[in-house]
Each structure stands twice: as C-alpha cells, then as structure tokens.
N, C-alpha and C positions, 0 to 999 in steps of 0.2 A: 311148609305151605302156606301155614298161616301168615307169614311175612310176606310172602309173595302177593298173597293176595290183598294185603293192606297196602303194598307199594303199589298195585295197578288202580285201588280205590282211590287212594291220594292222587295218582297222576289224572284221573275223571274229572276229579274236584277242582284241581289248579287248572287244568285245560279250561272248564267251564267258567270259572272265576275271573282268570286274567286276559286281558287284550292283548296276547303276547305277539337290517343284518347287524346284528352285533355279534362280532367273534369273542364268546365268552371263553376264560382261560381255564377254569374249573378246579377243580382238587388237586391239591399237592401231592396226594398218595397215588400210587400206583397200584393195578390190582392184584400182582403178583405173576410168576410165571406159569403160564400156560392157563391162567384164569380169566374169564370173561365179565365183563358187566354192560348192564343195559341200563342206559338214562333217559329219560323222556325230558328236556331240557326248554325253559321257555326266555328268552330275550328281549327287552324292548328298550328302543334308543329313544333317549328324550331329545336328542340333537345332535349335529355333528356339522361343523362348516365345512364347506367344498371350495375348492380352487378350480376356476375356471382355467381350461388350457388351451383350446382349438375347437374351430369348427367351419364347415364349409357354409358359406352365408350365399342367399339369392341377391342378385342385382340390386344396389341401394340400402345395402345394411351395414355398410363400413363404419357408419359414424356411431353404430350402438355398442353398447359395453355391457357385458353380462357379469352383475357382481352381486355379492351377499347371498351366493345361492347356496343350500344347504339341506340335511335331512331333518325335516320338521318332526318328522315320526317315523319310526320303523319297528318291525317286530320280527322275530322267528320263531317257530315252534319244530323242534328237531327230534328225532330219535337217535342217540349215540349208542356206538357199540365199541366197545374196547376191548384189546386183548394184549395179555402180558408177553411180550417177547423175552424178557428177563425179568427179573426182581425188581429191577429198577428203572425198566423202559417198556412202555405200553404204546403200541399204534392204535389208532380210531377211524372211524368215519363217522360222518354226520349227513342223514337225510331228512328234509323236512319241506317246510314250506314259508316263504317269505313275503313280505309286503312293505312298502314305501311309499311315505308323502314328501315332496320336494317342496321348498318355496325359493323365490330367487326374484331379485328387480334389474330392470334393462334403463340404463341412464344413456342421456344424450351430452356431451360434453358432462357438466356437472350436476345435469338435473335428472333427477328420478323420473321416466317416464311411463314404466309400464310394470306392472306386478304380475309376476307368474305362479302358477301352483301346478304342480305336477304330480300324478299319482300312479305308482305301480301297480298295476294289479297283482294278486295272489299268483305264486308262480313257485316251481318246485327248487329247492334249494339243496346243493350237494357238496361236498367237501369231506377234508381228512386232516389227520396228523400226526403228531408224535408228544408223547412227555416223557422226560427224564425225571427221577427222583431219587436224592440220595439222602439218608437217614444221617445225623451229624450227633454229636454228644449231646446230653440233656434234653431228646425229643424233637430237636431242632430238625427241620428238613429244607434241604436247598433243592430248587426244582426249575425247569425249562421247559414250555409248552411252545409248538410250531404247528400253524394250520392253514389250511386253506380253504375258502368258504365262495361259492360262485352261486348266483342265479340269474335268468334270463326272463324279462318281463313286458308286457305288452305297457304304455304308456301313455294315460290321458293328459293332454295340455290345455291348460285355459288361460289365457291371456287377457289383463284388462287395462286399456288406457286411462291411464290416471287424470289425463285432461279432457277427454271426449266420453269417458265411461264407456266406450267399446269394447265388447267383450269378442274374442276370436278362440274358436274351439279347434283341437287338431289330435292325430293319434300318431303317435309312431309304433311302429309294428314291432322293434327291438330294444330292447332298453338292458344292457348287459351289465351285470354289479359284480365286482370281485373284490376278495379282502385276503391279503395273508399277513401274518402277524408271526413275530418271536417275541416270547415273554419270560424273563427269567425271574424267578420269584423266592422269597424266605417264609417257613411256616415253622410254627411250633405247636406241638401236641400239649394240650392241657385237659387232661381226663377225657372226656368224651367229644371236646370241642377242639378244631384245628384252625386257629384263624391264620391268615397269610396276607401278605404284600408285595407287590412288586413293581415293576417298568416295563411295558412294553413296547415294542415298535410295530406300528401296523402300517399298511398301504393300501388305500379304499380307492378303485378306480370305477367309474362311471361312462359308460360310453352310451348315447341315445343315438339312433339312426333309422332310415326309412319312413318319412312321414309320409301322412295322408295328402299332404299340399306342397307344390313346389314354392310358396311363400315361406316356408318355415325353414330356417335352420337344420342342416344334416350333419349327420358325424360329430355330433358334440361331446367331446370329452371332458371329464370333470375328475381331478384328482384329490387327496384329503388335504384340508389346510393345513391340520398338523397330524404329522407322524408319531411322535412319542406322548405316551399318557402313563398315568397309574391307575392301579387295580387293586383291591383289597376285598376280601371274602371270607368265608369260614364254612368247614364241615360240620356237621353235627352227626357222629355215628350212633346210630338205633340198633346197637348187636352188632354181629359179624359181618353179616350181611346187606344191611342194608344202612344207606346215609343221605343227608340232606345237604345241600349246597347252595349259598347266596353270595353274588357276588355284582359289586360295583365297579364303574370303569367311569374315568374321568379326565380332563384337559383335551385329548385329543376329541374323544366323545364323551357324551353322558347318557351311561345305560347301565339296567339292572337285569341279572340273570338269575333265575332259580332252577334247580337241578335236583332230581330225587335217583340216586343210584341204586341197583341190586346188582348184588356181584354173585356169579354161580359158583 
C-alpha cells in the first residue's frame, strides 16, 4: 500500500512539472501471465518533419507549393494499462490527451511567400498495442513492440504573407492524426537497471479538412518525412511492483517519454 501511494504521488508531481503524439516504445519487460500493470506516461515531441501529399485547392491556387511542414511541438499524457497474455507477451491500451503545434511555408516557384502556423487543440487520444519479450542468456532481452495511436482535433490556422504582412486566420473542424509503429529492440539487465536500444518503423498521417472559409485548402494530407528511427531508454526497478522508465527517440522524430509503472 505504501508503494502504491508513492506511485500516485509521483505521478501527480510529474504531471504538474512537465509540459507533456509521440508513440513511445517503453519497457522491454513484460508483466507475466495474468499480471496487470498501470502506467501514467508523458511524451513530448521536440520536432518531426512532415511530407505534403495532396489537397483540394480553391481556384487560383495551383502555383502554390506547401513545403517544410513539421510538428514544431507536440505532447501527450496517457494512462497505459497492460495485461500479460503469456509470460512473454503483453497487450495494452492507451487513453489520454494530445496537443500539437505545426509550422510550414508556402512557396510560389522558388520564392517563400507565406508563413503558416497551426495549432491542434487538446483532444482525446486513444490506441493500443502488444509487446513480445524473450530472456536470453546473461540477462539479455530481445523484444518487439507494435502499437497504434489516433486523435481528432479542431485546428486553428494562421497564415502571414511575408511581403504584405497581411494575416489570415481560419479554423478547421477536423484534423485527424494517426500513427502506428513496429519496434524491435535489445536490452540487458544490470542490477536494478535495464538499458535498451532499438530501431522502429513508424508511419504518421495527418488529414485536415472542413475549413470555415472556401478560400482555404481542404482535405490536406501529410505523411511522415522519415519512417525509420532509433530509440534508447532505461528501466529502473524500485522493488517488485514499481519501476520508472525514460526513453528518447531520434531521426524520424526527436521526442522524450517518461513513465512510472505499478504492477499488481
């Protein structure tokens, strides 16, 4: 009971201290058959480049090119519940809140003409996945995580003409964000610590539509500029039931996640 109380108090402290859609991979350890773990988790995206795919444009906009679009800042706060199907396999669900800021440029031929900023309001985030983990000799662990996350936001849009300094503002009623990933990795137990390193394939999709003005582009679709990245992290065991996890992700995105798990 004392450990459980410490777990909840630490969760409250971290939620208050951190400005916390990044799909974290998380611990390489499974829970064990019929075991349940609850993990509050905070993820922050420092940046991720996006690739413009397509859009429905109003008349007279064919000469414009959308380039350099990116997630400028993003975060999510989720509760993760894991259940051990077997000793070597967990399934889990994630439920929480996500928020994003985007930036991009609009060019006419080779001239940068418009600076765009977009803000996706706080919205419900949901998803789920699985984790496989096998212990090898000498405390080595080989693991694989697969998961899917999604959220739907209202989007605030602001465009600044770099020549006239005129500003236009609009709202999009629907901005759908989705990400799925598969991530194999290797870990090693060293006393109470388990550092790990791996590679992940992730696919991020963004679709914004239903603007409040007919002058705005509609049905815009962006994808991930890079799909393959690396990640590294570490578990810190604080007894049989409680552990902390810190993880960083690089190349496809630059992101940080912190989690605190309690196993029942």
